[in-house]
N, C-alpha and C positions, 0 to 999 in steps of 0.2 A: 312731730314728724317721726317716723320710724323707717330705719333702712334695714332691709333684709336682703341677704345675698341670695343669688340664684341657687347656690349649693345648700344653704340652709333650708330654703323653700323645698328643695327636691329631697333632701335628707329627711326632713320632717313629715313627709307624706301628706302635706297640706295643713298639718296642725299648727304651724307657725302662722300661716296666712289667716287660719280661723281665729287664732288668739288675738292677732292684731285687729281683725275685723270686729271681734267681740269687744275689745277694749275701746275701739273707736266708737262703736255704737253706744257704749255706756257713757263715754265722755259727751257725746252729742246730747244724749238723754239728760244728763245732769245739767249741761248748759241750757237746754230747753226749760227744765223745771225751775232753774234759778231765774231765768228771764220771766216766766209766768208768775212766780212768787214775788220777785224783788226787782223786776225790770225798771230801768230809769225812764223809759219812754224816748230816749235819745239813741237812735240806731237799734232799737229793740222795743218790744211791746212794753207799755206800762204795766208793771206787775200789780198784783192784788194789794201788796203792802203800800204801794205808791199811788193808789187810785183814790181820788177824792170821794168822800162819802162812805168809804168802807170803814166800819168801826170794829173795835175788838171788844169781846165780852168775857168776863172772867167766868171760869167754870169751877164747879165743886171738887173735881179731882180728875184723875187720868184713867180711872177704870171705865169699862164700857158703860156700866150702869150710871155712874156719876156724869159722864159726858152726855149720854142720852137724856138724862133728867134735866141737865142744864140747857140743852138744845130745845127740849120740848118746853121748858119754863120760859125761855127767851121768846119762843114763838107765840106764846100766849099773851105776851104784851106786859 
């Protein structure tokens, strides 16, 4: 929760309200992303990490080429 005085809102020419709105939107986005990835399924969706049948696969590295090679190799069976 954030409290802004009417004086601050007036003196900032709307910048304070935009800052609070921006931070609020970012917080909501983080909460949604967290639920999608790691949601428990109780009061929120079941996240990818907690969904039955979703497996993880080791990759060769973190560069674009190594990740892509790993994905393509996994898809071939």
